[in-house]
N, CA, C and O of each residue as an XYZ file, in Angstrom:
332
protein
N       0.841     -1.183      0.000
C       0.000      0.000      0.000
C       0.881      1.239      0.000
O       1.756      1.370      0.856
N       0.673      2.132     -0.923
C       1.377      3.411     -0.956
C       0.439      4.472     -0.409
O      -0.528      4.859     -1.066
N       0.726      4.934      0.784
C      -0.187      5.838      1.478
C       0.530      7.089      1.974
O       1.692      7.020      2.373
N      -0.154      8.228      1.951
C       0.383      9.420      2.606
C       0.147      9.296      4.113
O      -0.868      8.750      4.544
N       1.066      9.791      4.887
C       0.949      9.721      6.341
C       1.018     11.134      6.897
O       1.806     11.963      6.442
N       0.180     11.389      7.885
C       0.223     12.680      8.557
C       0.363     12.452     10.057
O       0.177     11.342     10.556
N       0.696     13.525     10.761
C       0.832     13.449     12.220
C      -0.069     14.505     12.843
O      -0.170     15.625     12.341
N      -0.712     14.146     13.922
C      -1.449     15.109     14.717
C      -0.470     15.674     15.735
O       0.065     14.938     16.565
N      -0.239     16.962     15.672
C       0.716     17.591     16.586
C       0.137     17.864     17.967
O       0.809     18.447     18.818
N      -1.101     17.450     18.195
C      -1.676     17.549     19.532
C      -1.464     16.233     20.290
O      -0.934     16.236     21.401
N      -1.880     15.101     19.686
C      -1.735     13.808     20.369
C      -0.498     13.035     19.913
O      -0.176     11.990     20.478
N       0.205     13.550     18.879
C       1.445     12.977     18.365
C       1.273     11.598     17.731
O       2.228     10.824     17.660
N       0.069     11.289     17.273
C      -0.174     10.013     16.603
C       0.004     10.163     15.103
O      -0.228     11.234     14.543
N       0.420      9.077     14.455
C       0.523      9.023     13.002
C      -0.753      8.409     12.441
O      -1.326      7.491     13.027
N      -1.192      8.936     11.284
C      -2.399      8.435     10.634
C      -2.185      8.342      9.137
O      -1.364      9.064      8.571
N      -2.928      7.448      8.497
C      -3.000      7.452      7.046
C      -3.859      8.653      6.681
O      -4.989      8.792      7.150
N      -3.315      9.504      5.852
C      -3.979     10.753      5.500
C      -5.000     10.506      4.400
O      -4.632     10.182      3.270
N      -6.272     10.656      4.722
C      -7.344     10.424      3.757
C      -7.689     11.684      2.969
O      -8.575     11.662      2.114
N      -6.992     12.775      3.254
C      -7.206     14.032      2.526
C      -5.859     14.737      2.347
O      -5.687     15.864      2.813
N      -4.893     14.077      1.670
C      -3.543     14.628      1.592
C      -3.421     15.769      0.582
O      -4.240     15.905     -0.328
N      -2.397     16.573      0.760
C      -2.051     17.551     -0.258
C      -1.475     16.781     -1.444
O      -0.995     15.658     -1.290
N      -1.525     17.386     -2.618
C      -1.110     16.668     -3.829
C       0.358     16.269     -3.810
O       0.727     15.276     -4.437
N       1.204     17.016     -3.110
C       2.633     16.697     -3.085
C       3.074     15.974     -1.811
O       4.268     15.900     -1.520
N       2.121     15.445     -1.060
C       2.464     14.744      0.179
C       3.260     13.478     -0.120
O       2.928     12.745     -1.051
N       4.314     13.213      0.668
C       5.063     11.965      0.467
C       4.164     10.750      0.702
O       3.234     10.795      1.508
N       4.454      9.683     -0.005
C       3.719      8.424      0.176
C       4.696      7.368      0.678
O       5.890      7.405      0.380
N       4.164      6.439      1.438
C       4.996      5.412      2.060
C       4.450      4.035      1.751
O       3.239      3.816      1.722
N       5.353      3.126      1.524
C       5.002      1.730      1.282
C       4.771      1.077      2.639
O       5.717      0.818      3.382
N       3.516      0.814      2.952
C       3.163      0.228      4.243
C       2.966     -1.276      4.102
O       2.401     -1.739      3.112
N       3.428     -2.035      5.081
C       3.185     -3.485      5.035
C       1.696     -3.768      5.265
O       0.988     -2.942      5.841
N       1.235     -4.910      4.824
C      -0.173     -5.260      4.987
C      -0.595     -5.320      6.449
O      -1.766     -5.110      6.765
N       0.341     -5.601      7.335
C      -0.009     -5.745      8.754
C       0.254     -4.470      9.567
O       0.420     -4.541     10.785
N       0.292     -3.302      8.903
C       0.530     -2.049      9.630
C      -0.614     -1.791     10.603
O      -1.709     -2.333     10.446
N      -0.351     -0.959     11.610
C      -1.387     -0.673     12.597
C      -1.808      0.802     12.613
O      -2.373      1.279     13.598
N      -1.535      1.509     11.533
C      -1.933      2.908     11.470
C      -3.425      3.032     11.175
O      -3.961      2.317     10.329
N      -4.078      3.934     11.870
C      -5.482      4.238     11.615
C      -5.573      5.297     10.527
O      -4.589      5.967     10.214
N      -6.747      5.439      9.962
C      -6.989      6.530      9.028
C      -7.641      7.679      9.775
O      -8.192      7.504     10.861
N      -7.568      8.866      9.169
C      -8.324      9.987      9.708
C      -9.801      9.624      9.630
O     -10.192      8.793      8.810
N     -10.611     10.230     10.462
C     -12.034      9.911     10.461
C     -12.855     11.134     10.074
O     -12.422     12.276     10.223
N     -14.044     10.858      9.576
C     -14.951     11.914      9.190
C     -15.497     12.587     10.444
O     -16.037     11.924     11.329
N     -15.353     13.894     10.511
C     -15.817     14.688     11.655
C     -16.879     15.659     11.164
O     -16.929     15.984      9.978
N     -17.724     16.120     12.070
C     -18.788     17.056     11.718
C     -18.571     18.368     12.466
O     -18.463     18.390     13.692
N     -18.510     19.466     11.701
C     -18.423     20.803     12.289
C     -19.763     21.143     12.953
O     -20.777     20.501     12.679
N     -19.760     22.144     13.815
C     -20.999     22.546     14.466
C     -22.040     23.055     13.461
O     -23.240     22.983     13.725
N     -21.581     23.572     12.300
C     -22.522     24.040     11.274
C     -22.937     22.927     10.313
O     -23.664     23.180      9.352
N     -22.481     21.695     10.563
C     -22.867     20.555      9.745
C     -21.887     20.188      8.651
O     -22.038     19.138      8.027
N     -20.872     21.033      8.394
C     -19.865     20.699      7.387
C     -19.048     19.499      7.845
O     -18.844     19.289      9.041
N     -18.585     18.718      6.878
C     -17.789     17.524      7.168
C     -16.325     17.778      6.861
O     -16.000     18.553      5.962
N     -15.444     17.129      7.603
C     -14.013     17.217      7.347
C     -13.335     15.962      7.865
O     -13.888     15.250      8.702
N     -12.130     15.692      7.362
C     -11.318     14.571      7.835
C     -10.460     15.073      8.996
O      -9.736     16.058      8.849
N     -10.535     14.405     10.144
C      -9.796     14.873     11.309
C      -9.216     13.745     12.127
O      -9.451     12.569     11.851
N      -8.458     14.120     13.136
C      -7.851     13.168     14.063
C      -8.951     12.472     14.862
O      -9.792     13.141     15.462
N      -8.956     11.137     14.877
C      -9.986     10.431     15.630
C      -9.868     10.618     17.147
O     -10.845     10.429     17.871
N      -8.688     10.985     17.624
C      -8.488     11.218     19.057
C      -8.880     12.634     19.466
O      -9.594     12.830     20.450
N      -8.408     13.617     18.706
C      -8.579     15.029     19.068
C      -9.837     15.648     18.461
O     -10.249     16.736     18.864
N     -10.448     14.960     17.495
C     -11.681     15.414     16.847
C     -11.535     16.757     16.138
O     -12.481     17.544     16.093
N     -10.347     17.022     15.584
C     -10.097     18.259     14.851
C      -9.060     18.000     13.764
O      -8.351     16.994     13.796
N      -8.980     18.909     12.813
C      -7.916     18.846     11.817
C      -6.900     19.971     12.025
O      -5.975     20.137     11.230
N      -7.077     20.723     13.077
C      -6.238     21.899     13.323
C      -4.770     21.556     13.547
O      -3.904     22.391     13.289
N      -4.471     20.356     14.017
C      -3.099     19.994     14.364
C      -2.464     19.017     13.376
O      -1.344     18.558     13.601
N      -3.159     18.694     12.288
C      -2.638     17.720     11.337
C      -1.615     18.361     10.416
O      -1.784     19.498      9.975
N      -0.545     17.616     10.128
C       0.434     18.098      9.159
C       1.028     16.928      8.398
O       1.231     15.846      8.947
N       1.305     17.167      7.118
C       2.027     16.184      6.325
C       3.453     16.140      6.843
O       4.033     17.172      7.183
N       4.006     14.960      6.901
C       5.369     14.830      7.406
C       6.168     13.940      6.477
O       5.605     13.183      5.686
N       7.480     14.036      6.576
C       8.324     13.108      5.844
C       9.293     12.463      6.824
O       9.278     12.763      8.018
N      10.126     11.584      6.314
C      10.971     10.772      7.185
C      11.908     11.591      8.057
O      12.268     11.149      9.148
N      12.310     12.769      7.606
C      13.207     13.587      8.407
C      12.487     14.199      9.608
O      13.129     14.586     10.585
N      11.146     14.289      9.539
C      10.365     14.909     10.606
C      10.038     13.964     11.750
O       9.773     14.414     12.865
N      10.053     12.676     11.497
C       9.596     11.733     12.515
C      10.315     10.401     12.337
O      10.179      9.756     11.297
N      11.070      9.991     13.331
C      11.835      8.743     13.264
C      10.955      7.514     13.070
O      11.422      6.501     12.551
N       9.696      7.585     13.474
C       8.807      6.426     13.313
C       8.587      6.075     11.847
O       8.219      4.943     11.535
N       8.810      7.038     10.932
C       8.593      6.779      9.511
C       9.763      6.064      8.855
O       9.641      5.598      7.721
N      10.878      5.968      9.535
C      12.053      5.339      8.936
C      11.853      3.854      8.668
O      12.608      3.259      7.898
N      10.854      3.253      9.288
C      10.562      1.845      9.038
C       9.855      1.629      7.699
O       9.771      0.496      7.223
N       9.343      2.706      7.083
C       8.622      2.609      5.818
C       9.458      3.191      4.688
O      10.186      4.165      4.879
N       9.347      2.592      3.517
C      10.032      3.119      2.333
C       9.171      4.226      1.736
O       7.949      4.096      1.653
N       9.805      5.302      1.325
C       9.069      6.374      0.663
C       8.955      6.048     -0.817
O       9.874      5.486     -1.414
N       7.823      6.404     -1.398
C       7.599      6.157     -2.808
C       7.393      7.462     -3.566
O       7.016      7.442     -4.738
N       7.635      8.594     -2.912
C       7.491      9.885     -3.575
C       8.583     10.057     -4.629
O       9.755      9.788     -4.366
N       8.200     10.499     -5.801
C       9.126     10.760     -6.909
C       9.948      9.516     -7.263
O      11.078      9.640     -7.735
N       9.402      8.338     -7.044
C      10.103      7.120     -7.423
C      11.232      6.724     -6.509
O      11.973      5.794     -6.827
N      11.397      7.406     -5.360
C      12.465      7.055     -4.416
C      12.025      5.839     -3.609
O      10.899      5.784     -3.114
N      12.906      4.886     -3.484
C      12.579      3.692     -2.677
C      13.604      3.523     -1.615
O      13.524      2.584     -0.823
């Protein structure tokens, strides 16, 4: 699976980014990975957004790459054909 990964800077958890920016790095994840995906959240006005399942917001989410978080070093990056 080639997936973009983001981090919530509030709870410090990594998630599969279900709403990534177009240039977000992608990572080759093993089939038995334990990363959750972002979840659908509802704003008070009824609008929907993808947010952290723990913090219930998208305010702290950021795209990250391997230099930003040592936990990503276990995954191969597939951005721009780099393996």
